[in-house]
Kinemage of the C-alpha trace (Angstrom):
@kinemage 1
@onewidth
@group {chain A} dominant
@subgroup {mainchain}
@vectorlist {calphas} color= white
{ca met a 1} P 87.585 109.563 125.399
{ca ala a 2} L 88.380 107.546 122.302
{ca asn a 3} L 86.252 104.658 123.513
{ca gln a 4} L 83.311 106.965 124.352
{ca ala a 5} L 83.484 108.445 120.883
{ca leu a 6} L 83.534 104.989 119.343
{ca gln a 7} L 80.479 104.011 121.411
{ca arg a 8} L 78.598 107.035 120.112
{ca his a 9} L 79.654 106.217 116.570
{ca ala a 10} L 78.496 102.653 117.109
{ca thr a 11} L 75.011 103.777 118.141
{ca val a 12} L 74.762 105.919 115.033
{ca ala a 13} L 76.196 103.033 113.012
{ca ile a 14} L 73.437 100.714 114.177
{ca met a 15} L 70.771 103.224 113.177
{ca phe a 16} L 72.341 103.808 109.768
{ca glu a 17} L 72.929 100.118 109.204
{ca glu a 18} L 69.301 99.254 109.925
{ca gly a 19} L 68.118 102.069 107.687
{ca ala a 20} L 70.501 101.158 104.889
{ca thr a 21} L 69.528 97.496 105.107
{ca leu a 22} L 65.824 98.375 104.956
{ca phe a 23} L 66.558 100.717 102.051
{ca val a 24} L 68.283 97.966 100.055
{ca glu a 25} L 65.612 95.381 100.871
{ca arg a 26} L 62.757 97.688 99.856
{ca arg a 27} L 64.484 98.648 96.634
{ca ile a 28} L 65.040 94.979 95.816
{ca trp a 29} L 61.526 93.853 96.652
{ca lys a 30} L 59.836 96.898 95.152
{ca arg a 31} L 61.761 96.832 91.954
{ca arg a 32} L 58.777 95.205 90.247
{ca val a 33} L 55.280 95.990 91.555
{ca gly a 34} L 52.706 94.826 89.086
{ca lys a 35} L 53.732 96.272 85.738
{ca glu a 36} L 55.581 99.213 87.282
{ca thr a 37} L 59.386 99.428 87.217
{ca val a 38} L 60.614 101.439 90.194
{ca met a 39} L 64.045 102.279 88.772
{ca asn a 40} L 66.173 101.280 85.816
{ca arg a 41} L 68.862 98.614 86.127
{ca ser a 42} L 71.895 100.985 86.221
{ca ser a 43} L 70.429 103.138 88.957
{ca phe a 44} L 69.491 100.054 90.925
{ca ile a 45} L 73.045 98.650 90.782
{ca val a 46} L 74.599 101.959 91.823
{ca cys a 47} L 72.112 102.286 94.668
{ca val a 48} L 72.863 98.800 95.981
{ca ala a 49} L 76.662 99.312 95.739
{ca ile a 50} L 76.508 102.538 97.735
{ca ala a 51} L 74.275 101.011 100.368
{ca val a 52} L 76.443 97.882 100.754
{ca gly a 53} L 79.594 100.003 101.064
{ca leu a 54} L 77.939 102.126 103.743
{ca ile a 55} L 76.879 99.040 105.678
{ca gly a 56} L 80.441 97.646 105.570
{ca phe a 57} L 81.919 100.905 106.827
{ca leu a 58} L 79.440 101.207 109.665
{ca gln a 59} L 80.003 97.602 110.684
{ca thr a 60} L 83.742 98.395 110.976
{ca val a 61} L 82.931 101.339 113.272
{ca lys a 62} L 80.750 99.068 115.404
{ca ser a 63} L 83.504 96.455 115.594
{ca glu a 64} L 86.058 99.049 116.721
{ca ala a 65} L 83.727 100.205 119.493
{ca gln a 66} L 83.490 96.684 120.874
{ca his a 67} L 87.250 96.587 121.667
{ca glu a 68} L 89.117 98.752 124.155
{ca leu a 69} L 91.748 100.981 122.571
{ca val a 70} L 94.805 101.340 124.833
{ca tyr a 71} L 98.168 103.069 124.702
{ca ala a 72} L 101.677 101.656 125.133
{ca lys a 73} L 102.992 101.547 128.695
{ca asp a 74} L 106.208 103.358 127.746
{ca gly a 75} L 104.369 106.586 126.980
{ca ser a 76} L 105.415 106.585 123.330
{ca gly a 77} L 101.877 107.284 122.157
{ca val a 78} L 101.611 104.035 120.217
{ca tyr a 79} L 98.062 102.684 120.463
{ca gly a 80} L 96.504 99.280 119.903
{ca tyr a 81} L 94.696 96.503 121.759
{ca lys a 82} L 95.289 94.160 124.666
{ca asp a 83} L 92.033 92.181 124.377
{ca thr a 84} L 93.069 90.407 121.160
{ca pro a 85} L 94.475 86.877 120.709
{ca ile a 86} L 98.133 86.195 121.500
{ca leu a 87} L 100.379 85.346 118.558
{ca pro a 88} L 101.837 81.933 119.509
{ca trp a 89} L 105.179 82.430 117.741
{ca cys a 90} L 106.109 85.639 119.563
{ca gly a 91} L 103.888 86.045 122.632
{ca trp a 92} L 102.506 89.456 121.677
{ca his a 93} L 98.838 90.301 121.313
{ca val a 94} L 97.548 90.987 117.796
{ca his a 95} L 97.948 94.791 117.344
{ca asp a 96} L 99.807 94.998 120.682
{ca pro a 97} L 100.912 98.599 121.415
{ca asp a 98} L 103.664 97.366 123.775
{ca arg a 99} L 105.371 95.346 121.061
{ca pro a 100} L 108.774 96.958 120.295
{ca ala a 101} L 108.380 99.431 117.443
{ca pro a 102} L 110.883 99.351 114.558
{ca lys a 103} L 113.721 101.824 114.872
{ca arg a 104} L 113.182 104.885 112.719
{ca ile a 105} L 115.954 105.504 110.173
{ca thr a 106} L 116.510 107.887 107.298
{ca pro a 107} L 116.609 106.054 103.944
{ca gly a 108} L 119.443 106.824 101.579
{ca thr a 109} L 119.081 108.631 98.275
{ca pro a 110} L 119.363 106.828 94.919
{ca ser a 111} L 122.319 107.332 92.622
{ca thr a 112} L 122.168 108.961 89.210
{ca pro a 113} L 124.580 108.301 86.326
{ca gly a 114} L 126.577 111.380 87.299
{ca lys a 115} L 126.331 111.274 91.096
{ca ala a 116} L 126.543 108.573 93.744
{ca gly a 117} L 123.645 108.252 96.146
{ca thr a 118} L 123.800 108.154 99.921
{ca ala a 119} L 123.510 105.314 102.436
{ca pro a 120} L 120.709 104.759 104.972
{ca ser a 121} L 121.376 106.410 108.332
{ca asp a 122} L 122.014 103.059 110.074
{ca ala a 123} L 124.469 101.742 107.470
{ca ile a 124} L 128.236 101.374 107.772
{ca val a 125} L 129.655 103.393 104.898
{ca leu a 126} L 132.613 101.513 103.433
{ca phe a 127} L 133.308 103.937 100.601
{ca asp a 128} L 131.756 107.358 100.004
{ca gly a 129} L 134.113 108.655 97.332
{ca lys a 130} L 136.642 110.183 99.746
{ca asp a 131} L 139.121 107.710 101.175
{ca leu a 132} L 139.997 104.077 101.928
{ca ser a 133} L 140.053 104.363 105.713
{ca lys a 134} L 137.694 101.375 106.124
{ca trp a 135} L 139.972 99.082 104.096
{ca glu a 136} L 143.342 97.422 104.544
{ca pro a 137} L 146.263 98.961 102.586
{ca ser a 138} L 146.416 97.990 98.896
{ca glu a 139} L 147.373 99.172 95.414
{ca trp a 140} L 143.860 100.479 94.789
{ca lys a 141} L 143.287 104.222 94.533
{ca val a 142} L 140.579 106.870 94.740
{ca glu a 143} L 140.112 108.783 91.491
{ca asp a 144} L 137.401 111.363 90.768
{ca gly a 145} L 135.316 110.096 93.684
{ca cys a 146} L 135.569 106.473 92.530
{ca leu a 147} L 137.446 103.481 93.865
{ca val a 148} L 139.636 101.997 91.117
{ca ala a 149} L 140.891 98.395 91.159
{ca leu a 150} L 144.599 98.279 90.389
{ca gly a 151} L 147.039 95.404 90.153
{ca gly a 152} L 146.320 91.794 90.955
{ca gly a 153} L 145.629 92.149 94.655
{ca gly a 154} L 142.187 92.485 96.186
{ca leu a 155} L 140.782 94.932 98.698
{ca thr a 156} L 139.758 93.803 102.199
{ca thr a 157} L 137.718 95.556 104.868
{ca lys a 158} L 139.246 96.124 108.293
{ca arg a 159} L 135.984 95.148 109.959
{ca lys a 160} L 134.472 91.656 110.026
{ca phe a 161} L 130.834 90.929 109.200
{ca gly a 162} L 128.319 88.109 109.610
{ca asp a 163} L 124.828 88.342 108.113
{ca phe a 164} L 124.384 91.582 106.199
{ca gln a 165} L 122.757 93.705 103.534
{ca leu a 166} L 125.353 95.072 101.105
{ca his a 167} L 124.994 97.749 98.442
{ca leu a 168} L 127.689 98.629 95.942
{ca glu a 169} L 127.941 100.123 92.471
{ca trp a 170} L 130.477 99.153 89.836
{ca gln a 171} L 131.460 100.115 86.322
{ca ala a 172} L 133.299 98.021 83.731
{ca pro a 173} L 135.836 99.930 81.620
{ca lys a 174} L 134.796 101.469 78.311
{ca pro a 175} L 136.200 100.603 75.870
{ca pro a 176} L 136.544 97.064 77.248
{ca arg a 177} L 139.984 96.142 78.587
{ca gly a 178} L 141.724 92.778 78.731
{ca asp a 179} L 141.139 89.476 76.977
{ca arg a 180} L 137.779 87.693 76.869
{ca phe a 181} L 138.255 86.114 80.309
{ca asp a 182} L 139.159 89.442 81.867
{ca arg a 183} L 136.526 91.872 80.556
{ca gly a 184} L 135.441 93.905 83.560
{ca asn a 185} L 136.566 91.046 85.755
{ca asn a 186} L 136.273 91.472 89.517
{ca gly a 187} L 134.206 90.016 92.330
{ca val a 188} L 132.486 90.594 95.648
{ca ile a 189} L 133.904 87.950 97.985
{ca leu a 190} L 131.670 87.282 100.975
{ca met a 191} L 133.529 86.196 104.125
{ca gly a 192} L 136.594 85.655 101.948
{ca gln a 193} L 134.994 82.432 100.670
{ca phe a 194} L 132.019 83.023 98.392
{ca glu a 195} L 132.434 85.124 95.250
{ca ile a 196} L 129.656 87.021 93.492
{ca gln a 197} L 131.076 87.660 90.042
{ca ile a 198} L 131.577 91.081 88.479
{ca phe a 199} L 132.035 90.837 84.722
{ca asp a 200} L 131.171 92.525 81.423
{ca ser a 201} L 128.366 90.112 80.552
{ca tyr a 202} L 126.810 92.672 78.227
{ca thr a 203} L 129.654 92.129 75.767
{ca glu a 204} L 131.165 88.729 76.582
{ca lys a 205} L 129.404 85.349 76.408
{ca ile a 206} L 131.324 83.628 79.173
{ca tyr a 207} L 130.027 80.414 80.802
{ca pro a 208} L 126.770 81.097 82.727
{ca asp a 209} L 128.164 80.389 86.208
{ca gly a 210} L 130.933 82.915 85.557
{ca gln a 211} L 128.898 85.840 84.244
{ca ala a 212} L 128.009 88.963 86.196
{ca ala a 213} L 125.998 88.280 89.379
{ca ala a 214} L 126.722 84.529 89.329
{ca ile a 215} L 127.741 82.692 92.459
{ca tyr a 216} L 131.023 81.932 90.804
{ca gly a 217} L 131.396 78.393 89.529
{ca gln a 218} L 128.093 77.324 91.106
{ca thr a 219} L 124.860 79.145 90.240
{ca pro a 220} L 124.112 81.527 87.354
{ca pro a 221} L 121.841 84.508 87.980
{ca leu a 222} L 118.160 84.101 87.115
{ca val a 223} L 118.576 86.659 84.316
{ca asn a 224} L 121.370 88.641 82.676
{ca ala a 225} L 120.665 92.213 83.865
{ca cys a 226} L 124.010 93.668 82.757
{ca arg a 227} L 124.347 97.189 81.389
{ca glu a 228} L 126.877 98.312 78.797
{ca pro a 229} L 130.501 98.933 79.800
{ca gly a 230} L 130.910 102.476 81.068
{ca glu a 231} L 127.485 102.522 82.735
{ca trp a 232} L 127.070 102.237 86.496
{ca gln a 233} L 125.594 98.994 87.793
{ca thr a 234} L 124.252 98.105 91.234
{ca phe a 235} L 124.481 95.009 93.389
{ca asp a 236} L 122.192 94.659 96.410
{ca ile a 237} L 123.073 91.522 98.362
{ca ile a 238} L 121.374 90.014 101.431
{ca phe a 239} L 123.693 87.354 102.812
{ca ser a 240} L 123.228 84.713 105.523
{ca thr a 241} L 126.353 83.091 106.908
{ca pro a 242} L 126.854 79.336 107.186
{ca val a 243} L 126.306 77.815 110.608
{ca phe a 244} L 128.556 75.108 112.042
{ca lys a 245} L 127.868 72.950 115.085
{ca ser a 246} L 130.521 70.699 116.589
{ca gly a 247} L 132.654 71.284 113.499
{ca lys a 248} L 129.933 70.155 111.100
{ca leu a 249} L 127.815 72.212 108.700
{ca ala a 250} L 124.353 72.776 110.206
{ca lys a 251} L 123.120 75.402 107.749
{ca pro a 252} L 124.754 76.484 104.473
{ca ala a 253} L 125.243 80.100 103.487
{ca ser a 254} L 122.574 81.658 101.291
{ca val a 255} L 122.086 84.812 99.289
{ca thr a 256} L 119.242 86.902 97.921
{ca met a 257} L 120.407 89.458 95.388
{ca leu a 258} L 119.309 92.169 92.977
{ca his a 259} L 121.391 93.272 89.997
{ca asn a 260} L 120.368 96.703 88.711
{ca gly a 261} L 117.139 96.346 90.693
{ca val a 262} L 116.296 92.945 89.187
{ca leu a 263} L 116.083 89.810 91.358
{ca val a 264} L 118.832 87.403 90.274
{ca his a 265} L 119.097 85.110 93.331
{ca tyr a 266} L 116.307 84.281 95.786
{ca asn a 267} L 117.418 82.611 99.010
{ca gln a 268} L 119.937 80.699 96.924
{ca glu a 269} L 122.032 78.166 98.808
{ca ile a 270} L 125.788 78.517 98.422
{ca met a 271} L 127.305 75.057 98.081
{ca gly a 272} L 130.687 75.888 99.568
{ca lys a 273} L 133.798 77.895 98.822
{ca thr a 274} L 133.798 79.191 95.251
{ca gly a 275} L 136.671 78.835 92.815
{ca his a 276} L 137.767 78.227 89.236
{ca arg a 277} L 137.246 74.678 87.907
{ca ile a 278} L 136.607 73.155 91.356
{ca leu a 279} L 133.819 71.406 93.230
{ca pro a 280} L 132.654 73.512 96.189
{ca ser a 281} L 132.934 72.303 99.763
{ca tyr a 282} L 132.703 73.681 103.274
{ca arg a 283} L 135.245 73.810 106.041
{ca pro a 284} L 134.475 75.101 109.544
{ca gln a 285} L 134.946 78.850 109.749
{ca ala a 286} L 134.263 81.795 112.036
{ca ser a 287} L 130.811 83.394 112.103
{ca glu a 288} L 132.276 86.731 110.951
{ca ala a 289} L 134.916 87.604 108.361
{ca pro a 290} L 135.994 90.612 106.271
{ca leu a 291} L 134.419 91.569 102.958
{ca gln a 292} L 136.728 91.509 99.963
{ca leu a 293} L 136.711 92.908 96.445
{ca gly a 294} L 138.717 90.894 93.929
{ca ala a 295} L 141.173 92.096 91.336
{ca his a 296} L 142.248 90.683 87.983
{ca asn a 297} L 144.383 93.527 86.617
{ca asn a 298} L 141.269 95.187 85.250
{ca pro a 299} L 140.442 98.801 86.269
{ca val a 300} L 136.851 98.235 87.379
{ca arg a 301} L 135.474 101.244 89.269
{ca phe a 302} L 133.343 101.268 92.408
{ca arg a 303} L 131.289 103.823 94.305
{ca asn a 304} L 128.651 104.098 97.054
{ca ile a 305} L 129.546 100.977 99.049
{ca trp a 306} L 127.672 100.473 102.308
{ca met a 307} L 126.773 97.649 104.639
{ca arg a 308} L 123.972 96.998 107.137
{ca pro a 309} L 124.769 94.160 109.553
{ca leu a 310} L 121.659 92.056 110.212
């Protein structure tokens, strides 16, 4: 039925296209006949624009009618084409209705200063303001719906992760606490090896590869997007694990990251394990490892932490 309708539309399209083309041509050629001006310049331009747009639309209808619209074999109702070229990198036809459709999820809700948002429906929620059941035992505590870093020990997830998308929100103390090297000091430690720095870089002018959102000791962020202490800040991290073959590094880890919605790392290579006053290097490691949050005796707060394995 759809194809029959398109054929009918195509017939009408041909008639309209021929008429529109003749209309434009006659207006162009008859614009000046002797000393007579058929229409003024503005009207002529508008007339031509409308006619050209109509021709383009009708040509699209004709083109659609020339291809057979089909539906996916699985009965899902997805429609497309099977008479189109095959994409060489995947083997599917262009606009193939049988190509696997993306899984439908429910996006999360954004946070506000006074309320944490929610995670996407396919995310692993690591902290939702209630408890620490997804983490190994530690000194940290839950207070007023927030996760508070206490003592000098970090916090480690029970589950291991490889490639992932991570979202978390953090807040440096106000007024600032600690000395200049410890202002809002914490970190997101990927695979227990690679630290993304948390720090009060709104107030303190620490070395660039140690400020907030830096790959610690290696690469500063593209910009300083820090908010004032006491305000909630967001990290959105897309991480790719390192790959080892026969005990040798085949592909280094990399990270793309947004700090408060601003891009601060774009497919940035991580040069090896991060640390203070050291040169980075790699050692063979497993393809999955826990996520850690650091601790430097500074009561940084966290909320709305979730992970999407990739």
